[in-house]
All heavy atoms as TSV, in Angstrom:
chain	resi	resn	atom	element	x	y	z
A	1	MET	N	N	0.820	-1.159	0.017
A	1	MET	CA	C	0.016	0.020	-0.049
A	1	MET	C	C	0.884	1.285	0.000
A	1	MET	O	O	1.959	1.249	0.536
A	1	MET	CB	C	-0.882	0.038	1.200
A	1	MET	CG	C	-2.260	0.169	0.937
A	1	MET	SD	S	-3.415	0.439	2.360
A	1	MET	CE	C	-2.822	-0.602	3.696
A	2	GLY	N	N	0.387	2.286	-0.671
A	2	GLY	CA	C	1.140	3.498	-0.670
A	2	GLY	C	C	0.328	4.629	-1.226
A	2	GLY	O	O	-0.867	4.429	-1.508
A	3	ILE	N	N	0.945	5.747	-1.499
A	3	ILE	CA	C	0.281	6.936	-1.961
A	3	ILE	C	C	-0.301	6.648	-3.265
A	3	ILE	O	O	-1.357	7.282	-3.583
A	3	ILE	CB	C	1.186	8.118	-1.837
A	3	ILE	CG1	C	0.357	9.466	-2.025
A	3	ILE	CG2	C	2.236	8.127	-3.002
A	3	ILE	CD1	C	0.281	10.222	-0.729
A	4	ASN	N	N	0.190	5.794	-4.154
A	4	ASN	CA	C	-0.276	5.573	-5.460
A	4	ASN	C	C	-1.149	4.334	-5.563
A	4	ASN	O	O	-1.575	4.060	-6.599
A	4	ASN	CB	C	0.945	5.413	-6.476
A	4	ASN	CG	C	1.623	6.718	-6.692
A	4	ASN	OD1	O	0.978	7.790	-6.864
A	4	ASN	ND2	N	2.946	6.765	-6.683
A	5	THR	N	N	-1.553	3.774	-4.374
A	5	THR	CA	C	-2.418	2.647	-4.481
A	5	THR	C	C	-3.782	3.120	-4.329
A	5	THR	O	O	-4.220	3.871	-3.425
A	5	THR	CB	C	-2.131	1.732	-3.232
A	5	THR	OG1	O	-0.783	1.303	-3.320
A	5	THR	CG2	C	-3.053	0.500	-3.298
A	6	GLU	N	N	-4.650	2.837	-5.418
A	6	GLU	CA	C	-5.917	3.277	-5.496
A	6	GLU	C	C	-6.835	2.395	-4.590
A	6	GLU	O	O	-6.662	1.180	-4.438
A	6	GLU	CB	C	-6.505	3.202	-6.889
A	6	GLU	CG	C	-5.918	4.284	-7.852
A	6	GLU	CD	C	-6.614	4.395	-9.127
A	6	GLU	OE1	O	-7.859	4.174	-9.236
A	6	GLU	OE2	O	-6.002	4.642	-10.083
A	7	ARG	N	N	-7.816	3.016	-3.914
A	7	ARG	CA	C	-8.777	2.338	-3.102
A	7	ARG	C	C	-10.219	2.682	-3.486
A	7	ARG	O	O	-10.463	3.817	-3.912
A	7	ARG	CB	C	-8.487	2.642	-1.558
A	7	ARG	CG	C	-7.183	2.298	-1.104
A	7	ARG	CD	C	-7.119	0.831	-0.931
A	7	ARG	NE	N	-6.061	0.413	-0.158
A	7	ARG	CZ	C	-5.912	-0.793	0.274
A	7	ARG	NH1	N	-6.791	-1.714	0.015
A	7	ARG	NH2	N	-4.854	-1.099	0.995
A	8	ASP	N	N	-11.125	1.797	-3.275
A	8	ASP	CA	C	-12.504	1.994	-3.507
A	8	ASP	C	C	-13.245	2.344	-2.170
A	8	ASP	O	O	-14.089	1.567	-1.766
A	8	ASP	CB	C	-13.208	0.844	-4.285
A	8	ASP	CG	C	-14.564	1.155	-4.829
A	8	ASP	OD1	O	-14.864	2.363	-4.927
A	8	ASP	OD2	O	-15.375	0.235	-5.011
A	9	ILE	N	N	-12.791	3.385	-1.510
A	9	ILE	CA	C	-13.436	3.770	-0.287
A	9	ILE	C	C	-13.808	5.201	-0.386
A	9	ILE	O	O	-13.062	6.072	-0.897
A	9	ILE	CB	C	-12.310	3.684	0.871
A	9	ILE	CG1	C	-11.765	2.235	1.019
A	9	ILE	CG2	C	-12.907	4.155	2.212
A	9	ILE	CD1	C	-10.716	2.148	1.957
A	10	GLU	N	N	-14.999	5.539	0.089
A	10	GLU	CA	C	-15.517	6.901	0.029
A	10	GLU	C	C	-15.283	7.407	1.440
A	10	GLU	O	O	-15.551	6.759	2.522
A	10	GLU	CB	C	-16.929	6.881	-0.248
A	10	GLU	CG	C	-17.181	6.606	-1.784
A	10	GLU	CD	C	-18.644	6.769	-2.196
A	10	GLU	OE1	O	-19.298	7.617	-1.575
A	10	GLU	OE2	O	-19.127	6.071	-3.161
A	11	ALA	N	N	-14.919	8.671	1.507
A	11	ALA	CA	C	-14.795	9.363	2.813
A	11	ALA	C	C	-15.053	10.867	2.658
A	11	ALA	O	O	-14.975	11.397	1.511
A	11	ALA	CB	C	-13.426	9.239	3.268
A	12	ASN	N	N	-15.519	11.508	3.747
A	12	ASN	CA	C	-15.781	12.911	3.751
A	12	ASN	C	C	-14.622	13.597	4.521
A	12	ASN	O	O	-14.106	13.084	5.583
A	12	ASN	CB	C	-17.076	13.193	4.503
A	12	ASN	CG	C	-18.284	12.724	3.732
A	12	ASN	OD1	O	-18.329	12.873	2.493
A	12	ASN	ND2	N	-19.187	12.108	4.416
A	13	LEU	N	N	-14.228	14.699	4.106
A	13	LEU	CA	C	-13.181	15.500	4.766
A	13	LEU	C	C	-13.868	16.854	5.057
A	13	LEU	O	O	-14.331	17.471	4.249
A	13	LEU	CB	C	-11.932	15.644	3.789
A	13	LEU	CG	C	-10.887	16.694	4.312
A	13	LEU	CD1	C	-10.249	16.183	5.562
A	13	LEU	CD2	C	-9.859	16.845	3.241
A	14	GLN	N	N	-13.645	17.270	6.313
A	14	GLN	CA	C	-14.171	18.572	6.772
A	14	GLN	C	C	-12.936	19.257	7.350
A	14	GLN	O	O	-12.104	18.625	8.093
A	14	GLN	CB	C	-15.194	18.422	7.861
A	14	GLN	CG	C	-16.495	17.808	7.298
A	14	GLN	CD	C	-17.530	17.663	8.404
A	14	GLN	OE1	O	-17.531	18.331	9.460
A	14	GLN	NE2	N	-18.467	16.772	8.306
A	15	ILE	N	N	-12.783	20.489	7.194
A	15	ILE	CA	C	-11.674	21.298	7.740
A	15	ILE	C	C	-12.194	22.575	8.315
A	15	ILE	O	O	-13.016	23.283	7.697
A	15	ILE	CB	C	-10.624	21.656	6.579
A	15	ILE	CG1	C	-10.084	20.433	5.905
A	15	ILE	CG2	C	-9.485	22.515	7.197
A	15	ILE	CD1	C	-9.380	20.733	4.644
A	16	GLY	N	N	-11.713	22.800	9.589
A	16	GLY	CA	C	-12.201	24.074	10.191
A	16	GLY	C	C	-11.545	24.289	11.546
A	16	GLY	O	O	-10.813	23.436	12.053
A	17	PRO	N	N	-11.841	25.482	12.125
A	17	PRO	CA	C	-11.191	25.844	13.361
A	17	PRO	C	C	-11.973	25.203	14.610
A	17	PRO	O	O	-13.154	24.958	14.433
A	17	PRO	CB	C	-11.322	27.385	13.439
A	17	PRO	CG	C	-12.540	27.612	12.639
A	17	PRO	CD	C	-12.605	26.543	11.571
A	18	THR	N	N	-11.289	24.888	15.602
A	18	THR	CA	C	-11.966	24.406	16.814
A	18	THR	C	C	-12.086	25.573	17.785
A	18	THR	O	O	-11.443	26.602	17.607
A	18	THR	CB	C	-11.123	23.254	17.459
A	18	THR	OG1	O	-9.882	23.856	18.021
A	18	THR	CG2	C	-10.863	22.154	16.482
A	19	ASP	N	N	-12.882	25.369	18.846
A	19	ASP	CA	C	-12.994	26.398	19.853
A	19	ASP	C	C	-11.791	26.475	20.736
A	19	ASP	O	O	-11.699	27.291	21.695
A	19	ASP	CB	C	-14.306	26.194	20.680
A	19	ASP	CG	C	-14.382	24.852	21.380
A	19	ASP	OD1	O	-13.308	23.997	21.317
A	19	ASP	OD2	O	-15.266	24.572	22.077
A	20	GLN	N	N	-10.783	25.647	20.569
A	20	GLN	CA	C	-9.519	25.627	21.296
A	20	GLN	C	C	-8.379	26.216	20.557
A	20	GLN	O	O	-7.233	26.215	20.954
A	20	GLN	CB	C	-9.190	24.183	21.678
A	20	GLN	CG	C	-10.202	23.429	22.525
A	20	GLN	CD	C	-10.391	24.022	23.795
A	20	GLN	OE1	O	-9.358	24.296	24.570
A	20	GLN	NE2	N	-11.598	24.400	24.213
A	21	GLY	N	N	-8.705	26.899	19.362
A	21	GLY	CA	C	-7.600	27.596	18.606
A	21	GLY	C	C	-6.810	26.670	17.670
A	21	GLY	O	O	-5.707	26.961	17.266
A	22	MET	N	N	-7.358	25.511	17.503
A	22	MET	CA	C	-6.630	24.501	16.585
A	22	MET	C	C	-7.411	24.461	15.248
A	22	MET	O	O	-8.470	24.992	15.064
A	22	MET	CB	C	-6.606	23.097	17.261
A	22	MET	CG	C	-6.021	23.032	18.642
A	22	MET	SD	S	-4.310	23.258	18.595
A	22	MET	CE	C	-3.809	21.637	18.141
A	23	VAL	N	N	-6.731	23.809	14.280
A	23	VAL	CA	C	-7.340	23.588	12.939
A	23	VAL	C	C	-7.583	22.087	12.928
A	23	VAL	O	O	-6.679	21.311	13.156
A	23	VAL	CB	C	-6.393	24.077	11.815
A	23	VAL	CG1	C	-7.062	23.585	10.498
A	23	VAL	CG2	C	-6.061	25.583	11.873
A	24	ARG	N	N	-8.794	21.685	12.661
A	24	ARG	CA	C	-9.154	20.328	12.727
A	24	ARG	C	C	-9.434	19.741	11.275
A	24	ARG	O	O	-10.217	20.426	10.448
A	24	ARG	CB	C	-10.399	20.003	13.528
A	24	ARG	CG	C	-10.852	18.566	13.526
A	24	ARG	CD	C	-11.828	18.194	14.567
A	24	ARG	NE	N	-11.104	18.200	15.841
A	24	ARG	CZ	C	-11.692	18.125	17.036
A	24	ARG	NH1	N	-12.999	18.046	17.080
A	24	ARG	NH2	N	-10.961	18.071	18.152
A	25	LEU	N	N	-8.801	18.684	10.957
A	25	LEU	CA	C	-9.181	17.843	9.691
A	25	LEU	C	C	-9.909	16.744	10.289
A	25	LEU	O	O	-9.450	16.018	11.136
A	25	LEU	CB	C	-7.911	17.369	9.047
A	25	LEU	CG	C	-7.221	18.317	8.025
A	25	LEU	CD1	C	-6.783	19.574	8.661
A	25	LEU	CD2	C	-6.170	17.628	7.262
A	26	PHE	N	N	-11.197	16.562	9.846
A	26	PHE	CA	C	-12.039	15.619	10.292
A	26	PHE	C	C	-12.403	14.595	9.088
A	26	PHE	O	O	-12.943	15.140	8.124
A	26	PHE	CB	C	-13.325	16.122	10.943
A	26	PHE	CG	C	-14.158	15.068	11.540
A	26	PHE	CD1	C	-13.934	14.669	12.806
A	26	PHE	CD2	C	-15.290	14.671	10.952
A	26	PHE	CE1	C	-14.684	13.704	13.482
A	26	PHE	CE2	C	-16.099	13.746	11.488
A	26	PHE	CZ	C	-15.837	13.244	12.760
A	27	ILE	N	N	-11.895	13.358	9.241
A	27	ILE	CA	C	-12.191	12.381	8.150
A	27	ILE	C	C	-13.208	11.440	8.674
A	27	ILE	O	O	-13.071	10.888	9.749
A	27	ILE	CB	C	-10.883	11.727	7.797
A	27	ILE	CG1	C	-9.859	12.698	7.312
A	27	ILE	CG2	C	-11.147	10.610	6.676
A	27	ILE	CD1	C	-8.416	12.218	7.256
A	28	GLU	N	N	-14.248	11.233	7.828
A	28	GLU	CA	C	-15.273	10.236	8.158
A	28	GLU	C	C	-15.500	9.304	7.028
A	28	GLU	O	O	-15.699	9.720	5.835
A	28	GLU	CB	C	-16.572	11.023	8.505
A	28	GLU	CG	C	-17.763	10.187	8.890
A	28	GLU	CD	C	-19.001	10.974	9.198
A	28	GLU	OE1	O	-19.109	12.128	8.667
A	28	GLU	OE2	O	-19.827	10.440	9.836
A	29	ALA	N	N	-15.491	8.028	7.350
A	29	ALA	CA	C	-15.683	6.918	6.399
A	29	ALA	C	C	-16.601	5.934	7.060
A	29	ALA	O	O	-16.708	5.969	8.286
A	29	ALA	CB	C	-14.384	6.379	5.820
A	30	PRO	N	N	-17.117	5.013	6.277
A	30	PRO	CA	C	-17.977	4.054	6.952
A	30	PRO	C	C	-17.299	3.327	8.161
A	30	PRO	O	O	-16.265	2.668	7.948
A	30	PRO	CB	C	-18.248	3.094	5.834
A	30	PRO	CG	C	-18.202	3.847	4.620
A	30	PRO	CD	C	-17.062	4.777	4.907
A	31	GLY	N	N	-17.752	3.429	9.367
A	31	GLY	CA	C	-17.265	2.760	10.475
A	31	GLY	C	C	-16.008	3.434	11.149
A	31	GLY	O	O	-15.496	2.979	12.134
A	32	VAL	N	N	-15.599	4.642	10.598
A	32	VAL	CA	C	-14.522	5.301	11.236
A	32	VAL	C	C	-14.608	6.789	11.170
A	32	VAL	O	O	-15.138	7.413	10.252
A	32	VAL	CB	C	-13.163	4.807	10.607
A	32	VAL	CG1	C	-13.097	5.348	9.114
A	32	VAL	CG2	C	-11.926	5.283	11.304
A	33	GLU	N	N	-14.205	7.433	12.261
A	33	GLU	CA	C	-14.107	8.922	12.336
A	33	GLU	C	C	-12.793	9.264	12.847
A	33	GLU	O	O	-12.282	8.705	13.819
A	33	GLU	CB	C	-15.182	9.613	13.234
A	33	GLU	CG	C	-16.545	9.344	12.801
A	33	GLU	CD	C	-17.590	10.000	13.745
A	33	GLU	OE1	O	-17.194	10.301	14.856
A	33	GLU	OE2	O	-18.768	10.040	13.362
A	34	ILE	N	N	-11.976	10.140	12.140
A	34	ILE	CA	C	-10.677	10.506	12.473
A	34	ILE	C	C	-10.517	12.008	12.649
A	34	ILE	O	O	-10.474	12.770	11.668
A	34	ILE	CB	C	-9.571	10.002	11.480
A	34	ILE	CG1	C	-9.756	8.470	11.310
A	34	ILE	CG2	C	-8.144	10.387	11.907
A	34	ILE	CD1	C	-8.971	7.888	10.173
A	35	PRO	N	N	-10.513	12.552	13.949
A	35	PRO	CA	C	-10.218	13.919	14.110
A	35	PRO	C	C	-8.722	14.193	14.241
A	35	PRO	O	O	-8.147	13.489	15.054
A	35	PRO	CB	C	-10.984	14.217	15.370
A	35	PRO	CG	C	-10.978	13.032	16.093
A	35	PRO	CD	C	-10.879	11.859	15.135
A	36	MET	N	N	-8.212	15.098	13.465
A	36	MET	CA	C	-6.766	15.470	13.593
A	36	MET	C	C	-6.657	16.948	13.814
A	36	MET	O	O	-7.083	17.743	12.941
A	36	MET	CB	C	-5.995	15.012	12.280
A	36	MET	CG	C	-6.111	13.533	12.055
A	36	MET	SD	S	-5.098	12.948	10.669
A	36	MET	CE	C	-5.620	13.922	9.274
A	37	ASP	N	N	-6.119	17.306	14.928
A	37	ASP	CA	C	-5.927	18.744	15.282
A	37	ASP	C	C	-4.462	19.101	15.045
A	37	ASP	O	O	-3.539	18.457	15.477
A	37	ASP	CB	C	-6.395	18.929	16.782
A	37	ASP	CG	C	-7.859	18.718	16.919
A	37	ASP	OD1	O	-8.583	18.684	15.979
A	37	ASP	OD2	O	-8.221	18.658	18.134
A	38	PHE	N	N	-4.370	20.394	14.614
A	38	PHE	CA	C	-3.061	20.988	14.212
A	38	PHE	C	C	-3.036	22.396	14.764
A	38	PHE	O	O	-4.001	23.108	14.747
A	38	PHE	CB	C	-2.805	20.872	12.832
A	38	PHE	CG	C	-2.825	19.553	12.158
A	38	PHE	CD1	C	-4.054	19.029	11.674
A	38	PHE	CD2	C	-1.733	18.780	12.139
A	38	PHE	CE1	C	-4.093	17.790	11.042
A	38	PHE	CE2	C	-1.727	17.492	11.596
A	38	PHE	CZ	C	-2.931	16.983	11.050
A	39	GLU	N	N	-1.839	22.808	15.257
A	39	GLU	CA	C	-1.609	24.189	15.593
A	39	GLU	C	C	-1.697	24.988	14.265
A	39	GLU	O	O	-1.473	24.389	13.148
A	39	GLU	CB	C	-0.214	24.301	16.128
A	39	GLU	CG	C	0.014	23.705	17.451
A	39	GLU	CD	C	-0.636	24.483	18.666
A	39	GLU	OE1	O	-0.936	25.609	18.460
A	39	GLU	OE2	O	-0.866	23.864	19.744
A	40	PRO	N	N	-2.123	26.309	14.243
A	40	PRO	CA	C	-2.175	27.000	13.042
A	40	PRO	C	C	-0.881	26.972	12.150
A	40	PRO	O	O	-1.046	26.968	10.941
A	40	PRO	CB	C	-2.551	28.469	13.563
A	40	PRO	CG	C	-3.231	28.233	14.838
A	40	PRO	CD	C	-2.544	27.058	15.400
A	41	ASP	N	N	0.190	26.974	12.769
A	41	ASP	CA	C	1.474	27.029	11.943
A	41	ASP	C	C	1.631	25.642	11.254
A	41	ASP	O	O	2.053	25.511	10.118
A	41	ASP	CB	C	2.713	27.176	12.772
A	41	ASP	CG	C	2.824	28.753	13.188
A	41	ASP	OD1	O	2.267	29.581	12.512
A	41	ASP	OD2	O	3.602	28.966	14.096
A	42	GLU	N	N	1.274	24.572	11.989
A	42	GLU	CA	C	1.374	23.255	11.357
A	42	GLU	C	C	0.301	23.126	10.205
A	42	GLU	O	O	0.553	22.519	9.099
A	42	GLU	CB	C	0.919	22.088	12.374
A	42	GLU	CG	C	1.963	21.945	13.452
A	42	GLU	CD	C	1.466	20.956	14.468
A	42	GLU	OE1	O	0.390	21.153	15.074
A	42	GLU	OE2	O	2.239	19.985	14.707
A	43	ALA	N	N	-0.913	23.759	10.325
A	43	ALA	CA	C	-1.907	23.753	9.378
A	43	ALA	C	C	-1.391	24.487	8.072
A	43	ALA	O	O	-1.632	24.070	6.959
A	43	ALA	CB	C	-3.223	24.386	9.837
A	44	ARG	N	N	-0.673	25.586	8.303
A	44	ARG	CA	C	-0.165	26.262	7.187
A	44	ARG	C	C	0.943	25.468	6.411
A	44	ARG	O	O	0.902	25.431	5.152
A	44	ARG	CB	C	0.446	27.660	7.654
A	44	ARG	CG	C	-0.557	28.706	7.987
A	44	ARG	CD	C	0.186	30.002	8.314
A	44	ARG	NE	N	-0.794	30.886	8.904
A	44	ARG	CZ	C	-0.942	31.042	10.260
A	44	ARG	NH1	N	-0.197	30.310	11.124
A	44	ARG	NH2	N	-1.835	31.853	10.720
A	45	GLU	N	N	1.707	24.719	7.175
A	45	GLU	CA	C	2.719	23.811	6.507
A	45	GLU	C	C	2.000	22.766	5.694
A	45	GLU	O	O	2.422	22.440	4.544
A	45	GLU	CB	C	3.574	23.249	7.563
A	45	GLU	CG	C	4.521	24.095	8.136
A	45	GLU	CD	C	5.391	23.499	9.271
A	45	GLU	OE1	O	5.502	22.233	9.288
A	45	GLU	OE2	O	5.970	24.204	10.062
A	46	ILE	N	N	0.830	22.213	6.247
A	46	ILE	CA	C	0.103	21.201	5.507
A	46	ILE	C	C	-0.440	21.818	4.277
A	46	ILE	O	O	-0.459	21.218	3.184
A	46	ILE	CB	C	-0.942	20.588	6.381
A	46	ILE	CG1	C	-0.266	19.837	7.504
A	46	ILE	CG2	C	-1.951	19.742	5.584
A	46	ILE	CD1	C	-1.250	19.363	8.673
A	47	ALA	N	N	-1.036	23.096	4.384
A	47	ALA	CA	C	-1.554	23.727	3.201
A	47	ALA	C	C	-0.527	23.974	2.222
A	47	ALA	O	O	-0.775	23.765	0.934
A	47	ALA	CB	C	-2.210	25.001	3.667
A	48	GLU	N	N	0.682	24.243	2.498
A	48	GLU	CA	C	1.713	24.506	1.539
A	48	GLU	C	C	2.157	23.112	0.798
A	48	GLU	O	O	2.402	23.164	-0.334
A	48	GLU	CB	C	3.031	25.075	2.229
A	48	GLU	CG	C	2.811	26.475	2.657
A	48	GLU	CD	C	3.995	27.008	3.558
A	48	GLU	OE1	O	4.985	26.326	3.783
A	48	GLU	OE2	O	3.865	28.149	3.949
A	49	GLU	N	N	2.030	22.066	1.568
A	49	GLU	CA	C	2.369	20.724	1.025
A	49	GLU	C	C	1.276	20.359	0.025
A	49	GLU	O	O	1.617	19.759	-1.019
A	49	GLU	CB	C	2.479	19.673	2.168
A	49	GLU	CG	C	3.748	19.859	2.993
A	49	GLU	CD	C	3.811	18.810	4.080
A	49	GLU	OE1	O	3.389	17.637	3.846
A	49	GLU	OE2	O	4.468	19.108	5.117
A	50	ILE	N	N	0.002	20.678	0.342
A	50	ILE	CA	C	-1.097	20.285	-0.567
A	50	ILE	C	C	-0.881	21.140	-1.852
A	50	ILE	O	O	-1.054	20.589	-2.919
A	50	ILE	CB	C	-2.388	20.588	0.107
A	50	ILE	CG1	C	-2.647	19.530	1.224
A	50	ILE	CG2	C	-3.570	20.599	-0.924
A	50	ILE	CD1	C	-3.805	19.911	2.068
A	51	LEU	N	N	-0.534	22.451	-1.654
A	51	LEU	CA	C	-0.404	23.262	-2.879
A	51	LEU	C	C	0.769	22.779	-3.684
A	51	LEU	O	O	0.702	22.751	-4.986
A	51	LEU	CB	C	-0.132	24.720	-2.533
A	51	LEU	CG	C	-1.463	25.442	-1.937
A	51	LEU	CD1	C	-1.008	26.801	-1.365
A	51	LEU	CD2	C	-2.491	25.533	-2.964
A	52	ALA	N	N	1.902	22.363	-3.074
A	52	ALA	CA	C	3.026	21.783	-3.921
A	52	ALA	C	C	2.661	20.500	-4.514
A	52	ALA	O	O	3.066	20.261	-5.643
A	52	ALA	CB	C	4.241	21.579	-2.860
A	53	ALA	N	N	1.917	19.629	-3.821
A	53	ALA	CA	C	1.493	18.415	-4.474
A	53	ALA	C	C	0.557	18.675	-5.674
A	53	ALA	O	O	0.647	17.984	-6.763
A	53	ALA	CB	C	0.796	17.475	-3.438
A	54	ALA	N	N	-0.412	19.680	-5.560
A	54	ALA	CA	C	-1.248	19.979	-6.653
A	54	ALA	C	C	-0.442	20.432	-7.850
A	54	ALA	O	O	-0.766	20.135	-8.993
A	54	ALA	CB	C	-2.234	20.983	-6.204
A	55	ALA	N	N	0.580	21.334	-7.586
A	55	ALA	CA	C	1.437	21.817	-8.676
A	55	ALA	C	C	2.093	20.688	-9.334
A	55	ALA	O	O	2.245	20.607	-10.609
A	55	ALA	CB	C	2.405	22.905	-8.154
A	56	ALA	N	N	2.668	19.756	-8.528
A	56	ALA	CA	C	3.418	18.636	-9.044
A	56	ALA	C	C	2.473	17.661	-9.918
A	56	ALA	O	O	2.802	17.217	-10.920
A	56	ALA	CB	C	4.112	17.735	-8.017
A	57	ALA	N	N	1.185	17.467	-9.431
A	57	ALA	CA	C	0.322	16.619	-10.044
A	57	ALA	C	C	-0.127	17.233	-11.438
A	57	ALA	O	O	-0.366	16.492	-12.342
A	57	ALA	CB	C	-0.955	16.440	-9.213
A	58	GLU	N	N	-0.140	18.571	-11.552
A	58	GLU	CA	C	-0.443	19.230	-12.803
A	58	GLU	C	C	0.638	18.843	-13.912
A	58	GLU	O	O	0.294	18.874	-15.047
A	58	GLU	CB	C	-0.590	20.674	-12.625
A	58	GLU	CG	C	-1.793	21.167	-11.872
A	58	GLU	CD	C	-1.847	22.608	-11.796
A	58	GLU	OE1	O	-0.856	23.305	-11.546
A	58	GLU	OE2	O	-2.990	23.156	-11.673
A	59	GLY	N	N	1.837	18.562	-13.451
A	59	GLY	CA	C	2.861	18.278	-14.355
A	59	GLY	C	C	2.951	16.772	-14.737
A	59	GLY	O	O	3.728	16.440	-15.595
A	60	VAL	N	N	2.174	15.960	-14.127
A	60	VAL	CA	C	2.138	14.543	-14.506
A	60	VAL	C	C	1.310	14.303	-15.782
A	60	VAL	O	O	0.195	14.750	-15.867
A	60	VAL	CB	C	1.516	13.707	-13.282
A	60	VAL	CG1	C	1.351	12.279	-13.684
A	60	VAL	CG2	C	2.323	13.888	-12.074
A	61	LYS	N	N	1.977	13.604	-16.644
A	61	LYS	CA	C	1.256	13.269	-17.935
A	61	LYS	C	C	0.329	12.151	-17.707
A	61	LYS	O	O	0.627	11.146	-17.009
A	61	LYS	CB	C	2.286	12.868	-18.977
A	61	LYS	CG	C	3.086	14.044	-19.407
A	61	LYS	CD	C	4.035	13.712	-20.558
A	61	LYS	CE	C	4.913	14.841	-20.936
A	61	LYS	NZ	N	5.762	14.660	-22.039
A	62	ARG	N	N	-0.863	12.167	-18.236
A	62	ARG	CA	C	-1.887	11.199	-18.137
A	62	ARG	C	C	-2.095	10.480	-19.437
A	62	ARG	O	O	-2.048	10.948	-20.399
A	62	ARG	CB	C	-3.154	11.801	-17.611
A	62	ARG	CG	C	-2.934	12.351	-16.197
A	62	ARG	CD	C	-4.174	12.982	-15.678
A	62	ARG	NE	N	-3.711	13.651	-14.481
A	62	ARG	CZ	C	-4.582	13.667	-13.348
A	62	ARG	NH1	N	-5.658	13.071	-13.398
A	62	ARG	NH2	N	-4.115	14.287	-12.309
């Protein structure tokens, strides 16, 4: 299994601030809920990684 392994699993992703000053990524799939909390600086780093991955994906030939 890895980042390039396709799966037939549907999940919902919600992103938002918590009342504790954290940024929460909440993943929900059948039978599982995963709340992941990050400090704002960590959330910015994750956002930068997502943007870099999107830019790299645009360069992949299909």
